[in-house]
C-alpha positions as CSV (number, residue, x, y, z in Angstrom):
1,M,-0.2,-0.3,-0.3
2,Y,2.7,2.4,0.4
3,K,4.9,1.7,-2.5
4,A,1.2,3.4,-4.2
5,K,1.2,6.5,-2.8
6,P,4.5,7.8,-4.0
7,R,3.1,6.9,-7.5
8,S,0.1,8.6,-7.4
9,L,1.6,11.3,-5.9
10,S,4.2,12.0,-8.5
11,N,4.5,15.0,-11.1
12,S,7.0,13.5,-13.5
13,A,6.1,12.6,-17.3
14,G,3.0,10.3,-17.5
15,S,2.4,11.0,-14.1
16,E,-1.4,11.0,-15.4
17,S,-1.6,7.2,-16.2
18,R,0.5,6.5,-12.9
19,F,-1.8,8.6,-10.8
20,S,-5.3,6.4,-11.6
21,I,-3.4,3.4,-11.3
22,G,-2.0,4.3,-7.8
23,V,-4.8,5.0,-6.6
24,V,-6.6,1.8,-7.6
25,V,-3.7,0.2,-6.0
26,F,-4.3,1.6,-2.8
27,F,-7.6,2.0,-2.7
28,G,-8.2,-2.2,-3.8
29,T,-5.9,-2.9,-0.9
30,L,-7.1,-0.9,1.5
31,L,-10.8,-2.7,0.5
32,S,-9.4,-6.1,0.6
33,S,-7.9,-5.2,3.9
34,L,-11.0,-3.7,5.5
35,L,-12.5,-6.9,4.3
36,T,-10.4,-9.6,5.2
37,L,-10.1,-7.7,8.9
38,I,-13.5,-6.6,10.0
39,V,-16.2,-7.9,7.2
40,V,-15.5,-11.4,7.4
41,P,-15.3,-11.9,10.9
42,V,-18.0,-10.3,11.6
43,M,-20.3,-12.2,9.2
44,Y,-18.8,-14.9,10.9
45,A,-19.9,-14.1,14.2
46,L,-23.3,-13.4,13.2
47,L,-23.9,-16.8,11.3
48,C,-21.8,-18.9,13.8
49,R,-25.0,-17.8,16.5
50,K,-27.6,-19.4,14.1
51,T,-25.8,-22.9,13.7
52,Q,-24.9,-25.5,16.1
53,S,-22.0,-27.8,15.8
54,P,-21.8,-30.7,13.9
55,E,-20.8,-33.3,16.7
56,H,-24.1,-32.0,18.4
57,I,-26.3,-32.3,15.1
58,T,-24.6,-35.6,15.4
59,R,-25.5,-36.5,19.0
60,Q,-29.0,-35.1,18.2
61,L,-29.6,-37.6,15.1
62,E,-28.2,-40.8,17.2
63,S,-30.6,-40.3,19.8
64,Q,-33.5,-40.1,17.4
65,M,-32.7,-43.4,15.8
66,S,-32.0,-44.8,18.9
67,E,-35.5,-43.9,19.8
68,M,-36.7,-45.1,16.5
69,K,-34.9,-48.6,17.0
70,Q,-36.4,-49.3,20.3
71,P,-39.4,-51.6,20.2
72,A,-42.8,-49.7,22.0
């Protein structure tokens, strides 16, 4: 991200094209970092509240199967 700053702030020949590339690289890196560090963990935390562990589900299924196998 720091290497994109000098590219976007220079005033030499051809700096117009380097400016747009530098801006895209800088904000692309910033956005991907925010998504990775903030959005993904928050979404995971919200989704895991509504689910249960696979072990819990396995125990539920095994208890239901054992109830079905027992003669009435």
